C-alpha positions as a printed Julia matrix, in Angstrom:
287×3 Matrix{Float64}:
 132.9   113.03  122.91
 130.73  109.71  121.91
 128.42  109.88  118.47
 124.58  108.76  119.03
 123.45  107.22  115.6
 120.88  107.6   114.51
 120.34  104.26  112.0
 117.06  103.35  109.62
 116.64   99.97  109.38
 114.56   97.71  106.55
 110.89   98.25  106.78
 109.92   94.46  105.15
 112.31   94.01  102.75
 116.13   92.69  104.49
 118.29   93.82  101.65
 117.22   97.7   102.18
 119.76   97.06  105.32
 123.01   99.34  103.79
 126.22   98.01  104.72
 126.56  101.41  106.8
 123.87  100.54  108.86
 125.83   97.4   109.55
 129.34   98.57  110.33
 127.58  101.09  112.41
 126.22   98.83  114.71
 128.37   96.4   115.15
 130.73   99.5   115.82
 128.45  101.64  118.68
 129.33   99.83  121.95
 125.79   99.76  122.68
 121.97  100.29  120.83
 119.23  101.12  121.75
 115.8    99.83  120.01
 112.56  100.26  120.58
 111.85   96.41  121.11
 115.02   94.47  121.63
 113.42   91.08  120.92
 112.72   92.66  117.02
 116.24   94.17  116.47
 118.0    91.31  118.48
 116.31   88.75  115.52
 117.67   91.71  112.7
 120.89   91.68  114.65
 120.86   87.62  114.25
 121.05   88.18  110.54
 124.02   90.4   109.78
 126.22   88.84  112.7
 126.11   91.63  114.74
 126.77   91.1   118.51
 126.12   94.47  119.86
 124.4    94.72  123.52
 120.89   95.82  122.96
 118.85   98.02  126.0
 115.21   99.09  125.39
 113.67  103.04  124.72
 110.48  103.1   123.38
 107.61  105.71  123.77
 106.24  104.82  127.44
 110.26  105.04  128.79
 112.1   107.16  125.89
 112.31  110.84  127.91
 114.13  109.27  131.27
 115.45  106.22  129.18
 116.74  109.02  127.38
 118.4   111.44  129.31
 120.01  107.84  131.3
 121.83  106.78  128.44
 123.18  109.8   127.22
 124.39  110.54  130.87
 126.01  107.07  129.87
 127.64  108.34  127.16
 129.08  111.04  128.8
 130.23  109.44  131.62
 131.8   105.69  129.42
 132.83  107.97  127.0
 130.61  104.93  124.32
 129.36  105.22  121.31
 124.72  104.78  120.95
 122.83  104.15  118.03
 119.25  104.03  118.24
 117.09  101.94  116.27
 113.36  101.21  116.12
 111.23   97.83  114.5
 111.47   99.57  111.26
 112.43  102.14  109.15
 113.98  105.69  110.47
 113.41  106.31  114.04
 111.81  109.94  115.46
 109.65  109.59  111.84
 106.13  108.85  113.74
 108.49  106.47  116.33
 110.35  106.66  119.38
 114.0   108.1   118.72
 113.11  111.29  120.35
 113.81  111.31  123.82
 117.32  110.24  123.68
 118.16  112.26  120.57
 116.48  115.4   122.92
 119.52  114.31  125.39
 122.05  113.95  123.52
 121.5   117.72  121.65
 121.37  119.06  124.7
 124.46  117.5   126.77
 126.29  118.38  123.04
 126.9   114.75  122.12
 126.99  114.44  118.3
 124.32  113.31  116.4
 125.08  111.66  113.47
 121.85  110.48  111.13
 122.66  106.79  109.33
 119.95  107.23  106.29
 117.49  104.19  105.26
 113.75  103.03  105.04
 111.72  105.01  105.42
 107.99  104.66  105.08
 106.43  108.19  104.49
 109.05  109.48  101.65
 108.39  105.42   99.89
 105.41  106.51   99.81
 105.87  109.33   98.65
 107.99  108.94   96.23
 105.51  106.35   94.58
 102.59  108.77   94.18
 102.06  110.59   91.53
 101.4   113.39   92.93
 103.5   117.02   92.58
 105.26  116.2    96.45
 107.34  119.49   96.18
 105.82  120.24   99.31
 104.11  118.0   101.57
 103.34  117.99  105.22
 103.76  114.25  107.67
 101.04  114.15  109.98
 101.8   110.81  111.37
  98.51  109.15  112.71
  95.23  110.75  112.85
  92.72  110.64  115.49
  90.44  108.44  116.0
  87.33  110.51  117.04
  84.91  111.13  114.2
  84.7   114.99  115.34
  88.1   114.8   116.03
  89.49  113.36  112.72
  87.09  115.4   110.25
  88.25  118.81  111.76
  91.73  117.19  110.84
  91.27  116.8   108.03
  89.64  120.15  107.07
  92.78  121.45  108.89
  95.23  119.96  106.89
  93.4   120.54  104.12
  93.71  124.11  104.27
  97.05  123.97  105.51
  98.8   121.72  103.17
  98.85  120.61  100.07
 100.19  117.63  100.15
 100.34  115.52  103.54
 101.62  111.92  104.14
  99.97  109.59  106.81
  99.89  106.17  108.49
  96.84  103.27  109.3
  96.57  100.57  110.18
  94.45   98.16  107.74
  91.74   97.71  110.8
  90.86  101.65  109.92
  91.99  102.64  106.93
  88.6   101.98  105.24
  86.75  104.02  107.57
  89.32  106.6   107.13
  88.72  106.74  103.55
  84.83  106.82  104.37
  86.1   110.16  106.13
  88.03  112.01  103.49
  85.81  110.81  100.82
  82.36  112.49  102.69
  84.76  115.57  104.0
  86.79  116.3   101.26
  85.84  114.2    97.69
  88.03  115.82   95.53
  91.58  114.59   97.11
  93.64  111.81   95.5
  94.93  109.75   97.63
  97.86  107.34   96.81
  97.44  103.95   98.98
 100.51  102.43   99.98
 100.56   98.73  101.97
 103.49   96.84  102.83
 106.1    98.61  101.16
 109.19   96.43  100.25
 107.5    93.12  101.24
 106.48   90.43   98.4
 102.67   91.76   98.29
 103.28   95.64   98.79
 100.62   97.55   96.33
  99.47  100.8    96.11
  96.14  102.41   94.73
  95.85  105.51   93.39
  92.18  107.63   92.22
  90.14  109.75   94.0
  88.52  108.91   98.03
  85.29  107.41   95.9
  87.78  105.32   93.27
  90.4   104.15   96.58
  87.28  104.21   98.54
  85.46  102.12   95.83
  88.87   99.45   95.32
  89.28   98.68   99.32
  85.62   97.85   99.59
  85.77   95.01   96.56
  89.17   93.75   98.31
  88.59   91.26  101.2
  92.38   91.55  102.32
  92.23   94.83  102.91
  92.61   94.32  106.62
  95.94   92.98  106.26
  99.19   94.6   106.1
 100.21   98.18  106.86
  99.28  101.56  105.03
 100.84  105.1   104.11
  98.25  107.39  102.67
  99.43  110.5   100.24
  96.88  112.67  100.63
  96.77  115.7    97.17
  94.61  118.47   98.36
  95.82  120.47   94.92
  92.07  120.28   93.59
  89.57  120.27   97.07
  87.5   122.8    98.16
  86.76  123.09  101.83
  83.42  122.81  102.43
  81.42  125.76  102.7
  79.9   125.66  106.32
  83.54  125.43  107.86
  85.04  128.25  105.3
  87.27  130.59  107.99
  86.99  134.17  107.78
  90.66  134.21  106.48
  88.99  132.69  103.58
  86.0   134.77  103.27
  88.09  138.22  102.86
  90.92  136.95  100.49
  87.34  137.1    98.5
  87.93  140.35   99.1
  91.26  141.04   98.73
  90.93  138.36   95.25
  88.61  141.16   94.33
  90.57  144.5    95.15
  93.29  143.22   92.9
  91.15  141.96   89.9
  89.65  145.39   89.45
  93.28  147.33   89.34
  94.16  145.58   86.61
  95.3   142.25   87.02
  93.44  138.98   86.06
  92.88  135.98   87.88
  95.95  134.37   88.24
  97.95  137.28   88.98
  95.77  138.05   91.81
  96.27  134.51   93.12
  99.8   134.88   92.63
 100.13  138.19   94.43
  97.89  136.38   97.66
 100.63  133.75   97.72
 103.57  136.05   97.5
 102.43  137.71  100.77
 101.76  134.55  102.91
  98.24  132.99  102.05
  98.09  129.45  101.61
  97.74  127.87   98.16
  94.74  125.74   99.38
  93.02  129.18  100.91
  93.86  131.05   97.9
  92.61  128.83   95.15
  89.57  127.84   97.15
  88.65  131.29   97.49
  89.2   131.73   93.47
  86.57  129.31   93.39
  84.73  130.33   95.41
  84.52  134.11   93.22
  84.52  132.84   90.19
  81.24  130.81   90.99
  79.47  134.01   92.49
  80.74  136.03   89.06
  79.2   133.37   86.4
  75.61  133.37   88.91
  75.67  137.04   88.62
  76.27  136.78   84.77
């Protein structure tokens, strides 16, 4: 039975290419690459002479099925790569992996670079729980709705953004969710890599002061732990959380215990914290 290898490649620094990735690319019968021109350059550096075929976002559904059938018919191993980083993580590869799994072909990861994980590791945030969103919507209304939804559902989120839109993205975050803390990493593993950390407003100010802000690819880690959702966008479920908190307080629990009880029931941490903050404000006003 043939094997499909999902091979991670460097995101900037060629020294991050693992010996296992090199040996795998040399040993397989075919490399399915996002862009054969990019992967060809990588192969030349590491003296890899394996044939290449393209498998990208525009053809991966049909090409994935074709490649999986080819693997079975010819009993050959295949490696899938992207231009940089780990296939299937906001990059092509899903179509081929899905086709292989459906046909009973063994799929083995060859781990390595991943921009999202690298950015998380240097953020300084509590990343025991996080959600990866890839690229966010471009339309202003859709983007703002997505940001609010992310803050409801996640404590920490990771997103990619191009250098041409990163300032606009941070402007929206500062406007909609100003309490958000951001760790913005640019050109990770490359010569001029940089990470900016601070509140949305602080990061925005530093970006606007940088004339080279539109150079390099960005990976942003957003920390929503201290975020309060806009009152006008407060979902009905959070209103009911306030009532539940009140009932628990009246039963003899303190606020921390009441919050823990609601989270134990499956309610989102951010939603419970936001409800507790609103309840605190209400009680303070009444005093």
